[in-house]
Each structure stands twice: as C-alpha cells, then as structure tokens.
N, C-alpha and C positions, 0 to 999 in steps of 0.2 A: 394240566396243574401249572405249567409254565405260564400259559396265557392268563390264567387267573392271577398269578403272582404279579405280572405286569400290570394288571388292572388295578391293583389294590392302591398304589401310589396315586393313581389318577382319580380314584374314587375318594381318597382322603383329601386331595387338593380341591376337589368340587365341593366336599362338604364344608371345608374351611371358608371357601369363597361364598358360598350360600349361607354360612352363618354370620358373616359380616354385616354391619348395619349398611343398608343400601343408600342411606343418605351421606355416608362417608364422614359425617360431623357428629362427634360425641360431646363436643365442648362448644361453647360460643362466648366471646368476648364482645359486648356492646359498648362502643366507645363514642362519646359525643363531644363536640366542640361548640360550645354555647354561642349562638348568634354569629356564626361564620358564613359569611355570604358565598353564594354559588359563583359569583364574578371572579373572586380571587382563586377559588378551587379551579376554575376551568381556563382562567386568562392571567392568573397571577396578579401582581401589583397593577392597580388602576392608575393610567397615564395622567389623569387630572390630580388625584389624591396624593400621588407620590411626591409631586412637585409642589405641594401647596403647604407654605410655612404656617399656616393656620393649624394644620393636623400633623406637620413632620417637624421635629425639632432641627435635624440635619438633614436637609433635602439630598446634598451631595453624596453623603456617606449612604443613605438609605437607598439611593439609586445605585450606587455601587453594589450593595448587597443583593438588591431584588429586581433591578430594571434589565430589560432586554427589549429590542424592538419586536422580537418574536414572542407572541403569546405562548406558544409551546415552550419556549426557554425560560420565559418568566414564571410559568407555573412550576417548571422542574426546579429553578433556583429556588422558590418558595418552599415547596413541598416534594423533594426528591423521592422519598419512599413512596408516596402516594403515585407519582408519574412514572417511577422507574420499576417499581415492584408490583403494585396493585394494577397499574394500568397494563402489564404485560401478563399478570397471573390471575386477575380477578375481574371485577365489573365496577363500573363508576356511572352513576345516573344523575341526571339533572342539568344536563348542558343545554340551556334554553336557546343557544345560538343554532344548535342542530335540530330542534323541536323536541328534544327529550327532556321532559319536565318533571319536577317533583315539588310537591306543595303540602303545606299544612292546610287543613280545612276548619280549625277552630277559628272563630271570628276575632277573637282578640289578638292572636299573633304575638303572644308574650310568652315567657319561659314556663310558668306553672302549667297552663294550658297545653302547652307543646309537648312537654314531657309526658303529661297525662294521656295526650292523643297517641304519642309514640309507643308507650309502655302498657297502655290498657286497650288499645285499639278502639277507643271510644271517643267521638268528638262530643264531649259533654256540652250541652247547650247552656249549662249554669257555669258560667266563667268564675273561677277561683283566682282572685288576684294573687300577686306574688307576696303572699303572707303565710305564715305556718299554720294552715287549716288541714287537718288530716283528710286525706283524699279518701271519698267513699268508694271509688272504682277500685277493682282488683287488677293490679298490674300482672303482665306475663311472667315476672320474676317471682311474685307470690304464687301464682299458679303452679310454676314449675317446681317450687319449693315444696308444694303439697304433693307431689308426685313421688313415689317411693325411690325412683331412679335418681332423682335429683335432691331428695331431702336433706338439708345441711350441707349441701354442696352449690349454693347460690350466695352470691355476696354483691354488695354495691359499695363503691367508693365515689365520692363527689367532691369538688371544691366548693360548690354552692351550699349553703348550710340549710336550705329548704327541703332537702331530699328525704328527711325523716318524716315530713308531712306527705309529700308527694307520693312516697312508697308506703305510707301509713305504717311506721316501723312498730307501733304498739300492736296492731292487729295482725301485720305479715310476720312479725318476728324474724325479720331478715337481718343477718350479720351486716350492719351499715356503718360507714364511717364517713362524716360529712363535715365540712367547715374545718375547724380546728380541733375537733374531737381527738383526743389521744388514742394510740393503738392500746388494746386491752392487754392487761397483765397476763392473760391466757397465751399470749404470743411469746415465743422464746426468742433468745438471742440478743446481742448487743445493739443490732440495727434498731431494733424497736425502742430501746432507751435512748438512742441518738436521735431518731426521728422525734420522739415526744419531748426531748430536751430542746430541739431547734423550734419546734411549734410552740412550746411554752414560752420560749424567748421572744416570740413576737409581740411587740409592745401593743400596736394598734390592729387589733383583731376585727377584720371586716366581715361582710357576709360571705365573701368568697376567699378562700385559702389560696395560697400559691399552688399553681398547678404541679409544680415540680414536687412540692411535699405530698399532694394527693398521689401523684404517680409512685412516689417512694413508699407510701403506705400501702397502695395497692399491690405493687411488686412484692413487697416482704410477705403480704398475706397469700399471695399466689405461690411463692416459693415453699410456704409452710403448710398450706391447706390444700392447694391444687383444686380449686373450686370448679365445677363443671360449667357454671354459668356466672359471668362477671359483668356487672355494669361499672363503667368508669367514665365520669362525667367531668370533663375539663370546663372552667369557667371564666377564666381571665380574659379571654377574647373579647367577650361581651362586655366586660368591665373597662378594657381599654377603649372599646369603640364608644360607649357612652361618655367617656372622658375626652373624646375627641383626638385620641392619640393613635393615628393611623400608623405611625413608625412602630409602636409598641404592638398594636394589633397584628401587623406583619411579623415582627419578631416571634411573638407568641405562637403564631401559626407555625412558624418554622421549628420551634422548640417542641411543639406538640408532635409534628411529623417525626422528629428525631426520637421522642419518646415512644410513640407507636412502633417505630422500626426497632427499637431497642426490646420492647415487648414481644414483638413478632420473631425476633431473633431468639429470644429465650424460649419461646414455644417451640421452634424448629429445633432446638437443642435438648429439649427435655423429653424423654421417652414416653411420659404419660400424656404428653400434649401433641408431639409431632405427628402430622397426618391425620389428626382427628379433631382439629380446632379450626373454627371460622371466625373471623373478624367481621363484624358489621359497624361501620362508622358513619356517623350522620350529624345532624344539627337539629336545634329545638325549633328554630324559626330563621327567617332571613332578615334582611335589613333593608333601609331606604336604596333605592337604585341610583339615586341622584347624588352629586358632590355635596349639595346642602342637606341631605338627609341620611347619607350613608351610616351616620353613627347612632341613628335612632331606629326604632321599629314599632309596630303597633297597628290598630285597625286603620287609622287614618294614614298611614306611610305606605305608599305603593312599593311593592317589592319585599315586604315583610313576610309574606306567605311562601316565597320561593326558597326551597331546599335543595339538597343533594343527599345521595346514598352511596357509600363504597362498601363492597363485598370482596372478601378474600378467604379462601379456604378450600378443603379437599372437594366439597360438593358444588363449589363455584366454578363454572366453566371460564377459561380465560378469554373472554370476550373483550375485555378492556373497556375503553370509552364507549358507552351506549350511543349509538347513531340513529336507532330507529325512533321514529315520531311516535311517541307515547307518553302517557301521564301517570306518575306513580304518587301515591298519597302516604302521608305519614301515618295515617291510621292503619296501614297495612304492615307496619313494622313489627308490632307485637305478634301477629299471627305467623310473620316470616320467621321470626326468632324460634317460635315453637316448631314450626314445620321443619326448619333446618336440623332440628333435634329429633325429628320424627315424632313429634308431639302434634296434638290439634288443640288449639287454645280455645277455651269455652269461657263465656261470662255471662252475667245476668243481662248485659246489653248487647244490642247488635253492633258487631266489630267488623273491622277492615278485612277482607281476605288477603291471604299470603300474595306477596309479590309474584307475578309470572316470570320466574327466571328463565333465561334461555335454555332450551333443551337439547341443542345441537351445536357443535362447533361451526357448522356451516352458516349459522346466523351471524358470525362476525363478518363485519362489512369496513371497507376503508373509510376512513374519517373524511368528511366533506371539507372543502377548502374552509379555513377559518377566518371569520371576519373580526375585526377589532371590537371590543367591548366599548359601545358608546355610552359615555357618562352624558345624560341629558341635563 
C-alpha cells in the first residue's frame, strides 16, 4: 500500500507532462520590418553609407550613435535586443557572410508579393503591384482563424495601409488595423481614446503610419484581447530608405528593436503568454547591396531578394546565429508559423515546407571569423 501511495505523485506528474503541448508554443507573434537589409542585421551600420552626407544629415552624430570598428559591436549598438537576447536564446538566419542564406522567390521583390509569399506560402506567378487589390490567396492567418482553437484569436496590425487587401479583410474577416485606422469602440479604456486622438491629429496621413502608433495600437489590443496569433508589421524603415535617409533608417531600426524588446518583456510577465509564446521576426524583401542602390529594391536591383529570419520562444533551441551553410526561403514561413502551433497549413496552391529548425543543442557551432561587409 505504501509503495502504491508513493507511485501516485509520479503518475500524476507524468500525466501532466504528457498532456502538455509538445511544441511548447501555444501562441505566436509574427513581426516584420519592411525592407530592412540583412547587411545591417548582421554587421550594423554600413561603413560607406554612415559617412555619406547624401544619406546622413549629421554624419558625426550618427557615427557616435551607431559606429564601431567591430561588426559585432555595431550590430549590438543598432539592435541590442536582437543580439543580446535572441542571439543567446533563439535563432537568427540569413548571414550570407557565413553561407547561411535567406531569400524571397517571387520575381518582383517588392512588398505586396513579399508579404503574400511570406503569409500564404505561395510564390504567386501573377505579380500584384503595391495597390489595394484583394489577395485571392489564403494566408496562414486566415487558415488558423478558421480552426476552432484559434477562431477569434488571430489579429493583424500594420503601419502600411495595404494590408486589408493583402490579407483580404472582406473574405478573411480578420481583426485588422492598418494605416491610420482608429481602434474600434469595442475596445475599452482611456488608452484607446488617446491613441485615436493622436492619430486623428496627424494632418498629412500617408500610406504608412508611424510605427510607434502601430505598436501602441497592437499593444493595447494584446493587453485587452490576448490573441493567440498576432501579425505586427512595421513599415517606416522602407519609407526612410526610399527617401534616401540612411540616418533615419538606422534610428527606426533601433526604435523597432526597443519596441520588440518591450513586447517580449510584456509576454514574459503575462501569465497567459509566459513560456508559451514564440516570436518570428523577418522582412518582406531586401534592398540594393551597393551604396548607389541601397535605398531601392525590385527585379532589377541585385540584393533585393536577400532577407533574414529570427526566432525566439519555448520551442526554439538557443542556437543563436546560424552558421551552417543552408538556404531558407520566404515561402517556408507560413508553414513554419502553423507548425510551431502544432498545425499543418493547407492551401489550394502548393506551398513551402516548414523550416528545418535545429533538433539538438549539439548543432550549435562557434561563429566563424567575420569579414567586413563590402559595399561594392
């Protein structure tokens, strides 16, 4: 009898462990930084661009903020959360200096096709330009929202005002807030009114809202509704790049890094999210690799297909910067999002397979000596 009593706690413990989600991730936040290059992600500020008065208003001050002779220190100065937390607790893909590549496969290499490829897993041969045409393809967000476990628990927030078309809001019926759309009256609290008042006070409303406002809208929604799947699309980096403002491009990247850090801190201090939430952070396309083309992108601009991906969460082994020679594609992201939640993304079109994430801690390797990013 005594032996049986001793076995009861052990049996109960094993039952709890077996009942837990084997993926370890019940929620996922997909965060994008529009048009942010892999060069800055892995080597920080570019040595040629940061000193070029054509692209930087105050070269001395910008160098004080973001320059160091070491690429490792430059990238930490620019994005400390990425390189202090994700690099030690998660995974970062796309350092082409080490042979670890990430690319889009759509031929146009602009935003709408990029987000379509990322979220639907389908490299649509019919290029929809950056105009508000409803996407015929079903995204992984819409797919998950159709599942009982996620119904009503999926939402999207973006700075760029084309996402209602990219995610086909009319068909998907996803809770979606893009551009300068106000937060709905169904949300409670003074914060909603304050955010809407600030947004309403913006005189010149462009296609891309301030990323800080997008973040505040998303944060308020997260705190009130606790979605299981959230898309958060930042957009100002691409706007500053197209304007040829490398200084503002760097400053915005640093601001986004801080906002992501704040969101991660919130997740780790909320009992509903802590230990059960994964972040997947990436970009929709690359940019020109040369000093003369860094500000643009597209079919005829080399470097525009080059991207990067970062992962952080309970199901993500802390391998850090990926050093293995491999090639990851943007069309794999949709299936990866579903897979991390224990689902299998299905679509009318052939879609990319989930990313092959490391299966053992032994796969972590020391980083190879880093070469300086050359701007040709």
